C-alpha positions as CSV (number, residue, x, y, z in Angstrom):
1,M,-1.2,16.2,28.7
2,G,2.2,15.1,29.6
3,A,5.2,15.7,27.4
4,V,5.8,12.3,26.9
5,F,2.3,11.5,25.6
6,C,2.3,14.4,23.1
7,R,5.9,13.3,22.0
8,T,4.4,9.8,21.3
9,V,1.4,11.0,19.6
10,G,3.8,13.3,17.4
11,W,6.1,10.5,16.4
12,V,2.9,8.2,15.5
13,L,1.8,11.0,13.3
14,V,5.2,11.5,11.6
15,S,5.5,7.9,11.3
16,C,2.2,7.7,9.6
17,G,3.2,10.4,7.2
18,L,6.6,8.7,6.4
19,M,4.7,5.5,5.6
20,S,2.6,7.1,3.3
21,L,5.3,8.5,1.7
22,L,7.3,5.3,1.4
23,E,4.1,3.5,0.4
24,Y,3.6,6.0,-2.5
25,H,7.0,6.2,-4.0
26,I,7.5,2.2,-3.7
27,H,4.0,1.5,-5.4
28,K,4.7,4.3,-8.0
29,H,8.4,4.0,-8.6
30,L,9.3,0.4,-8.1
31,M,5.9,-1.7,-8.7
32,H,4.8,0.2,-11.5
33,R,7.8,1.4,-13.3
34,R,11.3,0.2,-14.2
35,K,12.9,3.7,-13.7
36,L,16.2,2.5,-12.2
37,P,19.3,1.6,-14.4
38,E,19.1,-2.0,-15.7
39,W,22.0,-3.1,-13.5
40,F,20.0,-2.6,-10.5
41,Y,17.3,-5.2,-11.8
42,H,19.9,-7.5,-12.8
43,H,21.8,-7.3,-9.6
44,I,18.9,-7.1,-7.5
45,P,16.3,-9.6,-9.0
46,E,13.9,-8.9,-6.3
47,L,13.2,-5.4,-8.0
48,A,12.5,-6.8,-11.2
49,R,10.3,-9.6,-9.6
50,V,8.4,-6.8,-7.6
51,F,7.5,-5.0,-11.0
52,E,6.6,-8.1,-12.6
53,D,4.4,-9.5,-9.9
54,H,2.8,-6.1,-9.2
55,H,2.4,-4.4,-12.6
56,L,2.5,-7.3,-15.1
57,L,0.6,-10.0,-13.4
58,H,-1.6,-8.4,-10.6
59,H,-2.9,-5.5,-12.5
60,H,-2.8,-6.9,-16.1
61,K,-3.3,-10.6,-16.1
62,Y,-5.0,-11.6,-12.7
63,Y,-7.1,-8.5,-11.4
64,R,-7.9,-6.6,-14.7
65,I,-11.4,-6.7,-12.7
66,F,-11.0,-6.0,-8.9
67,D,-11.9,-8.9,-7.5
68,Y,-13.1,-12.8,-7.8
69,E,-9.8,-13.8,-9.7
70,P,-10.6,-17.5,-10.5
71,D,-6.9,-18.6,-11.0
72,L,-5.9,-20.4,-7.8
73,V,-2.3,-19.0,-8.1
74,G,-2.8,-15.6,-9.5
75,R,-5.6,-15.1,-6.6
76,Y,-3.2,-14.6,-4.0
77,L,-0.1,-13.1,-6.0
78,N,0.9,-9.7,-4.7
79,I,-1.9,-9.8,-2.2
80,S,0.0,-9.4,1.1
81,L,3.3,-7.8,2.2
82,N,5.8,-9.4,4.6
83,P,6.4,-7.1,7.6
84,W,9.8,-8.3,8.6
85,L,10.9,-7.3,4.9
86,G,9.2,-4.2,5.6
87,V,11.6,-3.5,8.7
88,F,14.4,-4.7,6.8
89,Y,13.9,-2.3,3.8
90,G,12.8,0.3,6.1
91,S,16.1,0.4,7.9
92,F,17.5,3.2,5.7
93,V,15.0,5.3,7.8
94,W,14.6,3.8,11.2
95,I,18.4,3.3,11.8
96,P,19.5,6.8,11.3
97,L,16.3,8.0,13.0
98,F,17.3,6.0,16.1
99,F,20.3,8.4,16.5
100,F,18.0,11.3,16.7
101,S,15.1,9.7,18.7
102,S,15.2,6.1,19.8
103,P,11.5,6.1,20.9
104,G,10.6,7.8,17.3
105,S,12.7,4.9,15.7
106,L,11.0,2.5,17.7
107,I,7.3,3.9,16.8
108,F,8.5,4.0,13.1
109,V,9.3,0.2,13.2
110,F,5.9,-0.6,14.9
111,T,4.3,1.7,12.5
112,I,5.7,-0.4,9.4
113,I,4.9,-3.6,11.0
114,A,1.1,-2.3,11.5
115,H,1.0,-0.8,8.0
116,H,2.0,-4.1,6.4
117,L,-0.3,-6.3,8.4
118,L,-3.1,-3.7,7.6
119,W,-2.2,-3.5,4.1
120,S,-2.2,-7.2,3.8
121,A,-5.6,-7.6,5.5
122,L,-7.2,-4.9,3.4
123,H,-5.7,-5.8,0.1
124,Q,-6.9,-9.4,0.7
125,E,-10.2,-8.2,1.6
126,M,-10.6,-6.2,-1.5
127,H,-9.4,-8.7,-4.2
128,V,-10.4,-12.1,-2.4
129,P,-13.4,-10.9,-0.4
130,S,-14.7,-13.0,2.5
131,R,-17.1,-10.7,3.6
132,S,-15.3,-10.1,7.2
133,F,-16.1,-7.6,9.4
134,L,-13.6,-5.4,7.9
135,S,-15.8,-5.1,4.7
136,H,-18.7,-3.7,6.9
137,L,-16.7,-0.5,8.3
138,S,-17.0,2.8,6.6
139,L,-13.3,3.3,6.4
140,Y,-12.5,0.0,4.7
141,Q,-15.4,0.7,2.0
142,Y,-13.7,4.3,1.5
143,L,-10.4,2.4,1.0
144,A,-11.6,-0.2,-1.2
145,R,-13.2,2.3,-3.5
146,Y,-10.1,4.3,-3.4
147,H,-7.9,1.1,-4.3
148,W,-10.7,0.2,-7.1
149,M,-10.0,3.3,-8.5
150,H,-6.1,2.3,-8.8
151,H,-7.1,-0.7,-10.5
152,A,-9.2,1.3,-13.3
153,Y,-6.5,3.9,-13.2
154,P,-3.1,2.8,-12.6
155,G,-1.6,6.0,-12.6
156,A,-3.7,7.3,-9.7
157,N,-4.5,6.4,-6.1
158,Y,-1.2,4.7,-5.1
159,N,-1.9,4.3,-1.5
160,I,-3.7,1.8,0.3
161,V,-3.6,2.5,3.8
162,F,-2.6,6.1,4.4
163,P,-4.1,7.7,1.3
164,L,-2.3,10.9,2.2
165,M,0.5,11.3,-0.4
166,D,-2.0,10.9,-3.3
167,F,-3.5,14.2,-2.3
168,F,-0.1,16.2,-1.6
169,L,1.3,14.8,-4.9
170,K,-1.7,15.2,-6.9
171,T,-2.4,11.5,-8.1
172,H,-5.6,11.3,-6.4
173,R,-8.6,10.6,-8.7
174,C,-12.2,10.8,-7.7
175,P,-14.8,8.3,-9.3
176,S,-17.1,9.3,-12.2
177,Q,-20.6,8.3,-12.3
178,D,-19.5,5.3,-14.7
179,D,-17.0,4.5,-12.2
180,K,-19.4,4.3,-9.2
181,R,-21.9,2.1,-11.2
182,A,-19.1,-0.3,-12.0
183,M,-18.1,-0.4,-8.3
184,R,-21.4,-1.3,-7.3
185,L,-21.4,-4.1,-9.7
186,V,-18.3,-5.4,-7.7
187,G,-20.2,-4.5,-4.4
188,L,-18.5,-1.4,-3.3
């Protein structure tokens, strides 16, 4: 194997690990908690909206049951991510990384975009099932059950696309027999 290929594969793996870490911390600390000083939420209202849309509305109002939300507004609230906002917010990682490795930085930017597009497709299929080709893939079914557990136990299973950090940071939760029965009721 060539050195360029090995470096590229290495940067892809590092980028996926970084994205898993970012997804985990953003989901846990910004989408489920208001841990920052109040002036952050006052001066950056987007932070307050992210918490309210996700924790209060997505989890506690619209998707208390995993899917089939009847409310037309709530059905699509907090279902997808904007990849360009991800690139913007991820700039605190990829800009400094550029000075260390421009190919690594570029791979990380592509990983952010791919993550956000995949996250949106998976999350939409999980909560507004269309029975697309995704729903028949074993990997999708694993991730859907993994995310179902997050809705049943919001303090666990924060990752959707790269469920790596939940294992490292010990927030992974396996389903009980009752959980498995409940998952089967919604087709998982």
